[in-house]
N, C-alpha and C positions, 0 to 999 in steps of 0.2 A: 639404821635404816635412813635416818635423815641425810647422812652423807651420801649414801647411794642415790637417793632421790635428787639431791642437789646437783650431782655431777653426771647424771645419766645421759644428758644431752651433749656432753663434751667428748670430743674425739680423743684427747689426751689430757692428763692432769700432770703438772710438773711440781715436784717438791724440791726444796733446797734445804739441806741440813748443813750447819756450820761445823760438822764433826763427821764421824764415820756414818756411812749410809746404813750399814747393818745395825739393826735394832734402833734406828732413829725414827723420827716422826714419819718420814717418807715410807719406810718399810711397814709401819703400822697402817698407813693409808693404803699402801699397795696390797695389804692383806685382805682388804675388803673391796677395792676397786680394781678392775682388770686392766685399766689403761693408764697406769701411772709410770712416769719416768722420774726416777729419783736421782738428784744431783747431790754430791757430797764427797767426802773423802773415802777412798778405797784402800789407801796405804798410809804409812807414817807421814805426817805433815812435814814439809820442809821448814827450815829455819829462815827467818828474815823479818822484814817489816810486814805489817798486815797486808798491805796492797800487793807486795811481792809474792807472799805466800798464796793469797787468793788467786792471783793471776797464774801462778805456777800450776795450781790445781784446777784451773779453769772454773773458779767460783767467783770471779769478779763480774761486774755487771756486763761488760762487753762479751766475755766468754759465755756467760749464761745466755745472753741474747742470741749469740751465734748457734749455740747448742739447741736452743728451742727452735730456731728457724730451720736448722737441719733436720730435726725430728719431725717437723710439720710438713716437710717436702714429700 
């Protein structure tokens, strides 16, 4: 109930998981809040340096900022 009360005035809530979205923290939050956008992996992660992999999966800071801006339009 605390979480529902805390976020009732927000249009959208964004969660970021550094692994698969399914069964992650974001999906747990989405189970109780109706306005959650979960960001995370949906398929097998690519190989490479951390920043390369994050950018590829659009989980680096710049990509997350763009995705949030697009969702709020």
